[in-house]
ROSE-4610 file (N, C-alpha, C; in Angstrom, 1 decimal, always signed):
// ROSE-4610
residu = [X/X/X/X/X/X/X/X/X/X/X/X/X/X/X/X/X/X/X/X/X/X/X/X/X/X/X/X/X/X/X/X/X/X/X/X/X/X/X/X/X/X/X/X/X/X/X/X/X/X/X/X/X/X/X/X/X/X/X/X/X/X/X/X/X/X/X/X/X/X/X/X/X/X/X/X/X/X/X/X/X/X/X/X/X/X/X/X/X/X/X/X/X/X/X/X/X/X/X/X/X/X/X/X/X/X/X/X/X/X/X/X/X/X/X/X/X/X/X/X/X/X/X/X/X/X/X/X/X/X/X/X/X/X/X/X/X/X/X/X/X/X/X/X/X/X/X/X/X/X/X/X/X/X/X/X/X/X/X/X/X/X/X/X/X/X/X/X/X/X/X/X/X/X/X/X/X/X/X/X/X/X/X/X/X/X/X/X/X/X/X/X/X/X/X/X/X/X/X/X/X/X/X/X/X/X/X/X/X/X/X/X/X/X/X/X/X/X/X/X/X/X/X/X/X/X/X/X/X/X/X/X/X/X/X/X/X/X/X/X/X/X/X/X/X/X/X/X/X/X/X/X/X/X/X/X/X/X/X/X/X/X/X/X/X/X/X/X/X/X/X/X/X/X/X/X/X/X/X/X/X/X/X/X/X/X/X/X/X/X/X/X/X/X/X/X/X/X/X/X/X/X/X/X/X/X/X/X/X/X/X/X/X/X/X/X/X/X/X/X/X/X/X/X/X/X/X/X/X/X/X/X/X/X/X/X/X/X/X/X/X/X/X/X/X/X/X/X/X/X/X/X/X/X/X/X/X/X/X/X/X/X/X/X/X/X/X/X/X/X/X/X/X/X/X/X/X/X/X/X/X/X/X/X/X/X/X/X/X/X/X/X/X/X/X/X/X/X/X/X/X/X/X/X/X/X/X/X/X/X/X/X/X/X/X/X/X/X/X/X/X/X/X/X/X/X/X/X/X/X/X/X/X/X/X/X/X/X/X/X/X/X/X/X/X/X/X/X/X/X/X/X/X/X/X/X/X/X/X/X/X/X/X/X/X/X/X/X/X/X/X/X/X/X/X/X/X/X/X/X/X/X/X/X/X/X/X/X/X/X/X/X/X/X/X/X/X/X/X/X/X/X/X/X/X/X/X/X/X/X/X/X/X/X/X/X/X/X/X/X/X/X/X/X/X/X/X/X/X/X/X/X/X/X/X/X/X/X/X/X/X/X/X/X/X/X/X/X/X/X/X/X/X/X/X/X/X/X/X/X/X/X/X/X/X/X/X/X/X/X/X/X/X/X/X/X/X/X/X/X/X/X/X/X/X/X/X/X/X/X/X/X/X/X/X/X/X/X/X/X/X/X/X/X/X/X/X/X/X/X/X/X/X/X/X/X/X/X/X/X/X/X/X/X/X/X/X/X/X/X/X/X/X/X/X/X/X/X/X/X/X/X/X/X/X/X/X/X/X/X/X/X/X/X/X/X/X/X/X/X/X/X/X/X/X/X/X/X/X/X/X/X/X/X/X/X/X/X/X/X/X/X/X/X/X/X/X/X/X/X/X/X/X/X/X/X/X/X/X/X/X/X/X/X/X/X/X/X/X/X/X/X/X/X/X/X/X]
num = [1/1/1/2/2/2/3/3/3/4/4/4/5/5/5/6/6/6/7/7/7/8/8/8/9/9/9/10/10/10/11/11/11/12/12/12/13/13/13/14/14/14/15/15/15/16/16/16/17/17/17/18/18/18/19/19/19/20/20/20/21/21/21/22/22/22/23/23/23/24/24/24/25/25/25/26/26/26/27/27/27/28/28/28/29/29/29/30/30/30/31/31/31/32/32/32/33/33/33/34/34/34/35/35/35/36/36/36/37/37/37/38/38/38/39/39/39/40/40/40/41/41/41/42/42/42/43/43/43/44/44/44/45/45/45/46/46/46/47/47/47/48/48/48/49/49/49/50/50/50/51/51/51/52/52/52/53/53/53/54/54/54/55/55/55/56/56/56/57/57/57/58/58/58/59/59/59/60/60/60/61/61/61/62/62/62/63/63/63/64/64/64/65/65/65/66/66/66/67/67/67/68/68/68/69/69/69/70/70/70/71/71/71/72/72/72/73/73/73/74/74/74/75/75/75/76/76/76/77/77/77/78/78/78/79/79/79/80/80/80/81/81/81/82/82/82/83/83/83/84/84/84/85/85/85/86/86/86/87/87/87/88/88/88/89/89/89/90/90/90/91/91/91/92/92/92/93/93/93/94/94/94/95/95/95/96/96/96/97/97/97/98/98/98/99/99/99/100/100/100/101/101/101/102/102/102/103/103/103/104/104/104/105/105/105/106/106/106/107/107/107/108/108/108/109/109/109/110/110/110/111/111/111/112/112/112/113/113/113/114/114/114/115/115/115/116/116/116/117/117/117/118/118/118/119/119/119/120/120/120/121/121/121/122/122/122/123/123/123/124/124/124/125/125/125/126/126/126/127/127/127/128/128/128/129/129/129/130/130/130/131/131/131/132/132/132/133/133/133/134/134/134/135/135/135/136/136/136/137/137/137/138/138/138/139/139/139/140/140/140/141/141/141/142/142/142/143/143/143/144/144/144/145/145/145/146/146/146/147/147/147/148/148/148/149/149/149/150/150/150/151/151/151/152/152/152/153/153/153/154/154/154/155/155/155/156/156/156/157/157/157/158/158/158/159/159/159/160/160/160/161/161/161/162/162/162/163/163/163/164/164/164/165/165/165/166/166/166/167/167/167/168/168/168/169/169/169/170/170/170/171/171/171/172/172/172/173/173/173/174/174/174/175/175/175/176/176/176/177/177/177/178/178/178/179/179/179/180/180/180/181/181/181/182/182/182/183/183/183/184/184/184/185/185/185/186/186/186/187/187/187/188/188/188/189/189/189/190/190/190/191/191/191/192/192/192/193/193/193/194/194/194/195/195/195/196/196/196/197/197/197/198/198/198/199/199/199/200/200/200/201/201/201/202/202/202/203/203/203/204/204/204/205/205/205/206/206/206/207/207/207/208/208/208/209/209/209/210/210/210/211/211/211/212/212/212/213/213/213/214/214/214/215/215/215/216/216/216/217/217/217/218/218/218/219/219/219/220/220/220/221/221/221/222/222/222/223/223/223/224/224/224/225/225/225/226/226/226/227/227/227/228/228/228/229/229/229/230/230/230/231/231/231/232/232/232/233/233/233/234/234/234/235/235/235/236/236/236/237/237/237/238/238/238/239/239/239]
x = [+59.2/+60.7/+61.5/+63.1/+64.2/+64.6/+65.1/+65.5/+66.9/+67.4/+68.5/+68.2/+68.5/+67.9/+69.2/+69.0/+70.0/+69.8/+70.6/+70.7/+71.5/+71.0/+71.5/+72.4/+73.3/+73.9/+74.4/+74.3/+74.5/+76.2/+76.4/+77.5/+78.4/+77.8/+78.7/+78.0/+76.8/+76.1/+75.3/+75.4/+74.6/+73.6/+73.0/+71.2/+70.9/+71.2/+70.6/+70.3/+70.4/+70.3/+68.6/+67.6/+66.3/+66.1/+64.7/+63.8/+63.8/+63.6/+63.1/+64.9/+65.7/+67.2/+67.6/+67.2/+67.7/+66.8/+65.7/+64.7/+65.6/+65.8/+66.4/+67.3/+68.3/+69.7/+69.4/+68.7/+68.5/+67.9/+67.0/+66.1/+67.2/+68.1/+68.9/+69.6/+69.9/+70.5/+72.0/+72.5/+73.9/+73.9/+74.9/+75.5/+76.5/+76.5/+77.5/+78.1/+79.2/+80.0/+81.0/+81.1/+82.3/+83.6/+83.6/+84.5/+84.0/+84.2/+83.6/+84.0/+85.2/+85.4/+84.4/+84.1/+83.3/+81.7/+81.6/+80.0/+79.9/+80.8/+80.8/+81.0/+81.3/+81.4/+80.1/+79.1/+77.4/+76.6/+76.9/+76.1/+76.5/+77.6/+77.7/+76.8/+76.9/+76.3/+74.7/+74.3/+72.8/+72.4/+73.5/+73.1/+72.5/+72.8/+72.6/+73.8/+73.9/+74.8/+74.2/+75.8/+75.0/+76.6/+76.6/+77.1/+77.7/+79.0/+79.5/+80.4/+79.8/+81.1/+81.5/+82.8/+83.2/+82.9/+82.5/+81.7/+82.4/+83.4/+84.0/+84.5/+85.1/+85.5/+86.3/+87.2/+88.2/+87.6/+86.4/+85.9/+84.7/+84.0/+82.9/+82.4/+83.3/+83.1/+83.1/+83.9/+84.0/+82.9/+82.3/+81.1/+79.9/+79.5/+78.0/+77.1/+78.0/+77.3/+77.2/+77.9/+77.7/+76.5/+76.8/+75.8/+74.3/+74.2/+72.8/+72.6/+73.4/+72.9/+72.4/+72.9/+72.4/+71.1/+70.8/+70.0/+68.6/+69.1/+68.0/+67.5/+68.7/+68.5/+67.9/+67.3/+66.4/+67.1/+68.2/+69.0/+68.3/+68.1/+68.0/+69.1/+69.7/+70.9/+70.9/+71.4/+71.6/+72.9/+73.0/+74.0/+74.0/+75.5/+75.8/+77.0/+77.4/+78.6/+79.2/+80.1/+80.7/+80.3/+79.3/+78.6/+77.8/+76.4/+75.5/+74.9/+74.2/+73.8/+74.6/+74.8/+75.4/+75.2/+76.0/+75.8/+76.2/+75.9/+76.3/+78.0/+78.5/+80.3/+80.5/+79.9/+80.5/+80.0/+80.6/+80.1/+78.6/+78.3/+76.9/+76.0/+76.8/+75.5/+76.1/+77.0/+77.5/+76.4/+76.6/+75.4/+74.3/+73.6/+72.2/+71.9/+73.1/+72.8/+72.4/+73.4/+73.2/+72.0/+71.6/+70.4/+69.2/+69.4/+68.1/+68.2/+69.1/+69.5/+68.8/+69.1/+68.9/+67.2/+66.3/+65.2/+65.1/+66.0/+65.9/+65.2/+64.6/+63.9/+65.0/+64.9/+66.1/+65.2/+65.4/+64.8/+65.7/+65.5/+66.0/+65.5/+66.2/+66.0/+66.1/+65.3/+65.6/+66.9/+67.3/+68.2/+69.4/+70.2/+71.5/+72.4/+72.8/+73.8/+74.1/+75.5/+75.9/+75.8/+75.0/+74.9/+73.3/+72.7/+71.7/+71.4/+71.9/+72.0/+73.5/+74.1/+75.0/+74.2/+73.7/+72.9/+72.0/+71.1/+69.8/+70.8/+71.5/+72.2/+73.3/+73.4/+74.1/+73.4/+72.0/+71.4/+71.6/+72.0/+71.4/+70.3/+69.6/+68.5/+68.5/+67.4/+67.7/+66.6/+66.0/+64.9/+65.4/+66.7/+67.5/+69.1/+69.5/+70.9/+71.8/+73.0/+73.9/+74.9/+74.9/+75.8/+76.9/+77.7/+79.3/+80.1/+79.4/+80.7/+82.1/+83.1/+84.4/+85.0/+85.5/+86.0/+87.2/+87.9/+88.6/+90.0/+91.1/+91.9/+92.9/+93.2/+94.1/+93.7/+93.5/+93.3/+91.7/+91.5/+89.8/+89.5/+90.2/+89.6/+89.6/+90.6/+90.3/+89.1/+89.2/+88.1/+86.9/+86.5/+85.2/+84.9/+85.7/+85.4/+85.0/+85.6/+85.5/+84.1/+83.4/+82.2/+81.5/+81.7/+80.6/+80.5/+81.3/+81.5/+80.4/+80.0/+78.4/+77.1/+77.1/+76.1/+75.2/+74.3/+73.4/+72.6/+72.7/+72.2/+73.4/+72.8/+73.9/+74.7/+75.9/+76.7/+77.3/+77.2/+78.2/+79.3/+80.1/+81.2/+81.6/+81.8/+83.0/+84.0/+84.8/+86.6/+87.4/+88.4/+88.8/+89.8/+90.1/+90.6/+92.0/+92.7/+94.2/+93.8/+93.0/+92.8/+91.7/+91.3/+90.1/+90.7/+92.1/+92.5/+92.8/+93.5/+93.7/+92.4/+91.1/+90.1/+89.2/+89.5/+88.9/+89.9/+91.0/+92.1/+91.4/+91.1/+90.9/+89.4/+88.7/+87.2/+87.4/+88.4/+88.2/+88.9/+89.9/+90.4/+89.2/+88.7/+87.8/+86.3/+85.7/+84.5/+84.7/+85.3/+86.1/+86.0/+86.6/+86.5/+85.9/+84.7/+83.4/+82.3/+82.5/+81.7/+81.5/+80.1/+79.5/+79.6/+80.3/+80.5/+80.0/+79.4/+79.4/+80.2/+80.9/+81.7/+81.4/+80.7/+80.4/+81.2/+81.9/+82.6/+82.0/+82.7/+82.3/+80.6/+79.9/+78.4/+77.8/+77.0/+76.5/+77.2/+78.7/+79.3/+79.7/+80.5/+80.6/+81.4/+82.0/+82.7/+82.3/+81.1/+80.5/+80.5/+80.8/+81.2/+80.7/+80.2/+79.9/+80.6/+81.2/+82.0/+81.5/+80.6/+80.3/+80.6/+81.3/+81.5/+81.7/+82.1/+82.8/+83.8/+84.3/+85.3/+86.7/+86.9/+87.8/+88.4/+86.9/+87.3/+87.2/+86.4/+86.3/+87.9/+88.3/+90.2/+90.9/+90.6/+91.6/+91.3/+90.3/+89.8/+90.2/+90.4/+91.1/+92.7/+93.1/+94.7/+94.9/+94.3/+94.7/+94.4/+93.3/+92.6/+93.2/+93.9/+93.7/+92.6/+92.2/+91.3/+90.8/+90.3/+90.3/+88.8/+88.7/+87.2/+86.8/+85.8/+85.0/+84.2/+84.3/+83.9/+83.1/+82.1/+81.1/+81.2/+81.8/+81.5/+80.4/+79.5/+78.4/+78.8/+78.6/+78.8/+77.8/+77.4/+76.2/+76.4/+75.4/+75.3/+75.6/+76.1/+76.3/+75.1/+75.6/+74.3/+73.7/+72.6/+72.3/+71.8/+72.7/+72.8/+71.4/+71.5/+70.4/+69.9/+68.9/+68.1/+67.9/+68.2/+67.8/+66.8/+66.6/+65.1/+64.5/+63.3/+62.4/+62.1/+62.4/+62.1/+61.0/+60.7/+59.1/+59.1/+58.6/+58.4/+57.3/+56.5/+55.7/+56.4/+57.5/+58.3/+58.8/+58.8/+59.6/+61.0/+61.7/+62.7/+63.5/+64.2/+65.1/+65.5/+64.8/+65.2/+66.7]
y = [+51.4/+50.2/+50.8/+50.9/+51.1/+50.7/+51.6/+50.4/+50.9/+50.4/+50.7/+51.2/+52.7/+53.5/+53.2/+53.0/+53.1/+54.5/+55.2/+56.7/+57.0/+56.7/+57.5/+58.5/+59.0/+60.4/+60.7/+62.2/+62.5/+61.7/+61.6/+61.0/+62.0/+63.2/+64.7/+66.0/+66.1/+67.2/+67.1/+67.9/+67.8/+68.2/+68.8/+69.1/+67.7/+66.8/+65.5/+64.7/+65.5/+64.7/+65.0/+63.8/+64.0/+64.6/+65.3/+65.6/+64.9/+63.3/+62.3/+62.0/+62.0/+61.7/+62.5/+63.9/+65.0/+64.8/+64.7/+64.2/+63.1/+61.9/+60.7/+60.8/+61.8/+62.1/+62.8/+63.5/+64.6/+63.9/+62.7/+61.9/+61.1/+60.7/+59.4/+59.8/+58.7/+58.8/+59.2/+58.3/+58.9/+57.8/+58.2/+58.2/+57.1/+56.2/+55.3/+55.8/+56.4/+57.2/+56.0/+55.9/+55.2/+56.0/+57.3/+58.2/+59.4/+59.4/+60.5/+62.0/+62.3/+63.2/+63.8/+62.9/+63.4/+63.3/+62.4/+62.7/+64.0/+64.5/+65.6/+67.0/+67.0/+68.2/+68.0/+67.1/+67.0/+67.7/+66.6/+67.4/+68.8/+69.3/+70.8/+71.9/+70.9/+71.6/+71.9/+70.8/+70.3/+71.0/+71.5/+72.4/+71.4/+70.3/+68.8/+68.9/+68.6/+68.2/+66.7/+65.6/+64.5/+63.9/+62.9/+62.2/+61.1/+61.2/+60.2/+59.3/+57.9/+56.8/+55.9/+55.7/+55.1/+53.8/+53.4/+51.8/+51.8/+51.2/+51.1/+49.2/+49.1/+47.8/+47.3/+47.7/+47.1/+47.1/+47.4/+47.4/+46.7/+46.9/+46.5/+45.2/+43.9/+42.9/+42.9/+44.0/+43.9/+44.8/+45.6/+46.5/+46.3/+45.6/+45.0/+44.7/+43.6/+43.0/+44.2/+45.1/+46.0/+47.0/+47.4/+48.5/+47.6/+46.5/+45.6/+46.0/+45.5/+45.8/+47.1/+47.8/+49.2/+49.5/+49.1/+49.4/+48.6/+47.0/+46.5/+47.2/+47.8/+48.7/+50.2/+50.4/+51.6/+52.9/+52.4/+53.5/+53.4/+54.5/+54.7/+54.9/+54.0/+54.2/+54.5/+55.5/+55.9/+55.4/+54.9/+54.2/+55.1/+55.9/+56.6/+56.0/+55.8/+55.9/+56.9/+57.2/+58.3/+59.1/+58.2/+58.7/+57.5/+57.5/+56.7/+56.0/+54.8/+54.0/+52.6/+53.0/+51.7/+50.6/+49.7/+48.0/+48.2/+49.0/+49.0/+49.4/+48.5/+48.9/+49.0/+49.5/+49.7/+49.5/+49.4/+48.7/+49.0/+48.0/+48.0/+46.6/+45.8/+44.5/+43.3/+43.7/+42.9/+43.3/+44.8/+44.9/+44.8/+45.3/+44.7/+43.5/+42.4/+40.8/+40.7/+41.3/+41.0/+41.5/+42.5/+43.3/+42.1/+42.0/+41.0/+39.7/+39.3/+38.0/+38.1/+39.1/+39.5/+40.0/+40.1/+40.3/+42.0/+42.5/+44.2/+44.6/+45.5/+46.2/+47.2/+46.9/+47.6/+48.5/+49.7/+50.7/+51.2/+51.1/+51.6/+52.7/+53.8/+54.9/+54.9/+55.2/+55.4/+56.4/+56.5/+57.7/+57.3/+58.3/+58.3/+56.9/+56.5/+55.4/+55.8/+55.6/+56.0/+55.0/+54.2/+52.9/+53.2/+53.7/+54.1/+55.2/+56.3/+57.4/+56.9/+56.3/+55.9/+54.6/+53.8/+53.1/+53.6/+54.4/+55.2/+56.1/+57.1/+57.7/+56.9/+55.7/+55.1/+54.7/+54.9/+54.5/+53.0/+52.0/+50.4/+50.3/+48.9/+48.5/+48.8/+49.1/+49.4/+48.3/+47.5/+46.7/+45.4/+45.0/+44.0/+44.6/+44.2/+44.5/+43.4/+43.6/+42.9/+43.5/+44.1/+45.1/+44.2/+44.6/+43.8/+44.4/+45.9/+46.7/+46.9/+46.6/+46.6/+45.2/+45.1/+43.6/+43.5/+41.9/+41.7/+42.6/+43.4/+44.0/+42.8/+41.7/+41.1/+39.4/+38.4/+37.2/+37.3/+36.6/+36.2/+37.4/+38.3/+39.2/+39.0/+38.3/+37.7/+36.5/+35.9/+34.6/+35.4/+36.2/+37.0/+37.6/+38.3/+39.0/+38.1/+36.9/+35.8/+35.0/+34.9/+34.4/+35.6/+36.8/+37.6/+37.9/+37.3/+37.5/+37.3/+36.6/+36.2/+36.6/+37.6/+38.2/+38.9/+38.6/+39.5/+40.8/+40.9/+41.9/+43.0/+44.3/+45.4/+45.3/+45.4/+45.0/+46.3/+46.3/+47.5/+47.5/+48.0/+48.1/+49.3/+49.6/+50.6/+50.5/+51.5/+51.4/+52.7/+52.6/+53.9/+54.5/+55.7/+56.2/+55.9/+55.2/+54.7/+53.1/+52.5/+51.5/+51.3/+52.6/+52.7/+52.5/+52.4/+52.2/+50.4/+50.4/+48.5/+47.9/+48.3/+47.7/+47.9/+48.9/+48.8/+47.9/+48.0/+47.1/+45.4/+45.3/+43.7/+43.7/+44.6/+44.3/+44.1/+45.1/+44.7/+43.4/+42.9/+41.5/+40.3/+40.8/+39.5/+39.7/+41.2/+41.1/+41.6/+41.9/+42.4/+43.7/+44.4/+45.6/+46.8/+46.0/+46.7/+46.5/+45.7/+45.8/+47.3/+48.1/+49.1/+49.4/+50.5/+50.7/+52.1/+52.3/+54.0/+54.2/+55.2/+55.4/+56.7/+56.6/+58.3/+58.4/+59.6/+59.9/+61.0/+61.3/+62.9/+62.9/+62.0/+62.0/+62.9/+63.7/+64.8/+65.8/+66.0/+66.7/+68.1/+68.9/+70.0/+69.3/+68.7/+68.2/+66.8/+66.4/+65.1/+65.1/+63.6/+63.5/+62.0/+61.7/+60.0/+60.3/+59.5/+58.9/+57.4/+57.5/+56.4/+55.9/+54.7/+54.2/+52.8/+52.4/+51.1/+51.0/+49.5/+49.6/+50.3/+50.0/+50.4/+52.0/+52.5/+54.4/+54.6/+54.2/+54.8/+54.7/+53.8/+53.4/+54.3/+54.3/+55.7/+56.8/+57.4/+58.2/+58.7/+57.5/+58.0/+57.4/+56.8/+56.7/+58.5/+59.2/+60.4/+61.4/+61.5/+62.1/+61.3/+61.9/+61.3/+61.2/+60.1/+60.0/+60.5/+61.1/+61.5/+61.3/+61.3/+61.1/+59.8/+59.4/+58.1/+57.8/+56.8/+56.2/+55.3/+54.9/+53.9/+53.4/+52.2/+51.7/+50.9/+51.1/+50.3/+49.6/+48.5/+47.7/+46.9/+47.1/+46.5/+45.3/+44.1/+43.2/+42.6/+40.9/+40.5/+40.0/+39.9/+40.2/+38.4/+38.4/+37.1/+36.4/+35.2/+34.6/+34.5/+34.7/+34.9/+33.2/+33.2/+31.7/+31.3/+29.9/+29.3/+29.4/+29.5/+29.6/+27.9/+28.0/+26.8/+26.1/+24.5/+23.8/+24.1/+24.3/+24.1/+23.0/+22.1/+20.6/+20.6/+21.5/+21.4/+22.0/+22.8/+23.3/+22.3/+22.2/+20.8/+21.1/+20.2/+20.4/+20.8/+21.9/+22.4/+21.3/+21.7/+20.6/+21.2]
z = [+64.1/+64.3/+63.5/+64.3/+63.6/+62.4/+61.4/+60.2/+59.8/+58.7/+58.2/+56.8/+56.5/+55.6/+54.6/+53.1/+51.8/+51.5/+51.3/+50.6/+49.8/+48.3/+47.0/+47.2/+47.2/+46.8/+45.4/+45.0/+43.7/+43.3/+41.8/+41.4/+40.7/+41.1/+40.7/+40.9/+40.5/+40.4/+42.0/+42.7/+43.9/+43.8/+43.0/+42.8/+42.8/+42.2/+42.5/+43.3/+44.7/+45.6/+45.8/+46.2/+46.5/+47.9/+47.6/+49.0/+50.1/+49.6/+50.5/+51.0/+50.2/+50.8/+52.0/+51.6/+52.5/+54.0/+54.0/+55.0/+56.1/+55.0/+55.7/+56.6/+55.9/+56.5/+57.7/+57.2/+58.8/+59.7/+59.8/+60.7/+61.0/+60.6/+61.1/+62.3/+63.3/+64.8/+64.0/+63.1/+62.4/+61.0/+60.5/+59.3/+59.2/+57.8/+57.9/+56.1/+56.5/+55.1/+54.8/+53.6/+52.8/+53.2/+52.8/+53.1/+53.7/+55.2/+55.7/+55.5/+54.9/+54.6/+53.1/+52.4/+51.0/+51.3/+52.4/+53.0/+53.8/+54.6/+55.3/+54.2/+53.2/+52.2/+51.7/+51.6/+51.2/+51.9/+53.4/+54.4/+54.7/+54.6/+54.8/+53.8/+52.5/+51.5/+51.6/+52.4/+52.5/+54.1/+54.6/+55.9/+57.0/+57.2/+58.0/+58.8/+59.8/+60.9/+61.8/+61.5/+61.9/+62.1/+63.3/+63.6/+62.5/+61.9/+60.7/+61.7/+61.3/+60.9/+59.7/+59.8/+58.5/+58.5/+56.9/+57.0/+55.2/+55.3/+53.7/+53.6/+52.5/+52.3/+53.2/+53.8/+54.6/+56.3/+56.7/+57.6/+57.7/+57.0/+56.8/+57.0/+57.4/+58.0/+59.5/+59.9/+61.5/+61.8/+61.2/+61.7/+61.5/+60.5/+60.4/+61.6/+62.2/+63.3/+64.4/+64.4/+65.8/+65.0/+63.7/+63.6/+63.4/+63.1/+63.4/+64.6/+65.7/+67.0/+67.4/+66.9/+67.3/+66.8/+65.8/+65.2/+65.6/+66.4/+66.8/+68.5/+69.1/+70.3/+69.7/+68.7/+68.6/+67.5/+67.1/+66.3/+64.8/+64.0/+62.8/+62.2/+61.7/+60.7/+59.1/+58.6/+57.3/+56.6/+55.8/+55.0/+53.3/+53.3/+51.9/+51.5/+50.4/+49.3/+49.2/+48.4/+48.3/+47.1/+46.3/+45.1/+44.5/+44.3/+43.5/+44.8/+45.0/+45.6/+46.3/+47.5/+48.0/+47.8/+47.6/+47.1/+45.8/+45.0/+43.6/+43.1/+43.1/+43.1/+44.1/+45.3/+46.5/+48.1/+48.9/+50.3/+50.5/+51.3/+51.5/+51.3/+50.4/+50.5/+51.9/+52.2/+53.7/+54.5/+54.8/+55.8/+55.8/+54.4/+54.0/+54.3/+54.1/+54.1/+55.8/+56.8/+57.7/+58.8/+58.0/+58.6/+58.3/+56.9/+56.5/+57.3/+57.8/+58.4/+60.0/+60.4/+61.8/+61.7/+60.2/+60.9/+60.5/+60.5/+60.6/+59.4/+59.2/+58.1/+57.4/+56.2/+55.2/+54.3/+54.3/+53.1/+52.2/+51.0/+50.2/+49.4/+49.1/+48.6/+47.2/+46.4/+44.9/+44.5/+43.6/+43.6/+42.6/+42.6/+41.5/+41.2/+40.2/+40.2/+38.5/+38.4/+36.8/+36.1/+36.1/+35.1/+34.0/+34.8/+34.1/+33.0/+33.3/+32.3/+31.5/+31.4/+30.6/+29.7/+30.0/+29.2/+28.4/+29.0/+28.4/+27.3/+27.4/+26.2/+25.5/+25.7/+24.6/+23.3/+23.3/+22.1/+21.8/+22.8/+22.6/+23.6/+23.1/+24.0/+25.4/+25.9/+27.5/+28.2/+27.4/+28.3/+28.7/+28.4/+29.3/+29.0/+30.0/+29.9/+31.2/+30.9/+31.8/+32.5/+33.7/+34.8/+35.2/+34.3/+34.9/+36.6/+36.3/+37.2/+36.9/+37.9/+37.5/+37.3/+36.3/+35.7/+36.7/+36.7/+38.0/+37.0/+38.0/+37.5/+36.7/+37.2/+36.9/+36.8/+37.6/+37.4/+37.3/+36.0/+35.9/+34.7/+34.6/+33.6/+32.2/+31.7/+30.1/+30.0/+31.1/+30.8/+31.2/+31.9/+32.1/+31.0/+30.0/+29.0/+27.9/+27.5/+26.6/+27.2/+28.4/+28.7/+28.5/+28.3/+27.6/+26.3/+25.7/+23.9/+23.5/+23.8/+22.8/+23.5/+24.8/+25.6/+24.6/+24.5/+23.6/+24.0/+25.5/+25.9/+26.2/+26.1/+26.2/+27.8/+27.5/+28.7/+29.1/+30.8/+31.2/+32.1/+32.0/+33.0/+33.1/+34.8/+35.1/+34.9/+34.7/+34.5/+34.7/+35.5/+36.3/+34.5/+34.8/+33.9/+32.9/+34.2/+34.2/+33.1/+33.3/+32.7/+31.2/+31.1/+30.1/+28.6/+28.3/+27.0/+27.0/+27.7/+28.2/+28.2/+28.7/+28.7/+27.3/+26.9/+25.0/+24.3/+24.5/+23.3/+23.8/+25.4/+25.6/+24.7/+25.1/+24.4/+22.6/+22.4/+20.6/+20.3/+20.9/+21.0/+21.1/+22.2/+22.4/+21.6/+21.7/+21.0/+19.5/+19.0/+17.7/+17.6/+16.6/+16.5/+15.9/+15.6/+15.0/+15.8/+17.3/+17.7/+18.5/+18.2/+18.8/+20.1/+20.7/+22.1/+22.4/+23.5/+24.0/+25.2/+25.1/+26.4/+26.9/+28.5/+29.1/+30.1/+30.4/+31.8/+32.5/+33.4/+34.3/+34.2/+34.1/+34.3/+35.3/+34.9/+35.8/+35.9/+35.3/+35.9/+34.6/+35.0/+34.1/+32.6/+32.8/+31.1/+31.1/+31.3/+31.0/+29.3/+29.1/+27.5/+27.4/+26.3/+25.7/+24.0/+24.3/+22.8/+22.2/+21.2/+20.5/+19.3/+19.0/+17.5/+18.0/+16.9/+17.0/+18.3/+18.4/+19.5/+19.1/+17.9/+17.2/+17.0/+16.7/+16.7/+18.1/+19.3/+20.4/+21.0/+20.8/+21.4/+20.7/+19.5/+18.4/+19.3/+19.4/+20.1/+21.5/+22.5/+23.7/+24.1/+22.9/+22.4/+22.6/+21.7/+21.3/+22.4/+23.2/+24.3/+25.7/+26.6/+27.6/+28.4/+28.7/+29.6/+31.1/+31.5/+32.9/+33.3/+34.7/+35.3/+35.8/+36.0/+36.1/+34.8/+34.2/+33.0/+33.5/+32.3/+32.4/+30.6/+30.3/+29.5/+29.0/+28.0/+27.5/+26.6/+26.3/+24.8/+24.4/+22.8/+22.5/+22.7/+22.7/+23.0/+21.6/+21.6/+20.4/+19.3/+18.2/+17.5/+17.1/+17.4/+17.3/+15.9/+15.9/+14.3/+13.7/+12.4/+12.0/+11.4/+11.7/+11.5/+10.2/+10.2/+8.6/+8.3/+6.6/+6.4/+6.5/+6.9/+7.4/+5.5/+5.8/+4.4/+4.1/+2.8/+2.8/+1.8/+2.8/+2.0/+0.9/+0.3/-0.9/-1.9/-1.7/-2.7/-3.4/-5.0/-5.7/-5.6/-5.8/-5.9/-7.8/-7.3/-8.7/-9.7/-11.1/-12.0/-12.6]
């Protein structure tokens, strides 16, 4: 039976591609790419020649049904984004939903995503976390941060280098300057870096060092309020 394959691609270091991902891309009838130029570079590195079609946020509503129909007719289709796992802050959700609703099998390969390495190396608890992706750029941004201010799990955001300082300023204002934060940039690449400290400390760092590259911001969860000691009904009143 033909399928839609969701294939994660490296977020920077091309050696992070998996053997299974390579085999899947080689076997697909064609590949849907967020940016065909970026994917063409990857395929050339892997020695794979395959027909590419654009599938991005500006055309996914128009192409999802067409792709689903092609799979129903016997085509095996692989979907990739520019980096990481399709559907995670990248196009993919709409196509997957369309295929699921049509009864088409969807197979998702495990692989690269920026949020997990950033979370693990932050030093914050990883057993439970809250992934927010990109915050709204304007409308609803402040409201969303206020809603998250009491979140007790580690919180993960994606951010562009142009808004990192502004984002940290807003986090300081909403979460408090003393809340711990870990900011990772250029994960898996030559200039990978993680800066840890209070929000105030990390904010000052990036005010002095121009932000460059792709950023993941991990904020420590809000501390849980201390429980009041239970009243001991057998204790005598103080005299």
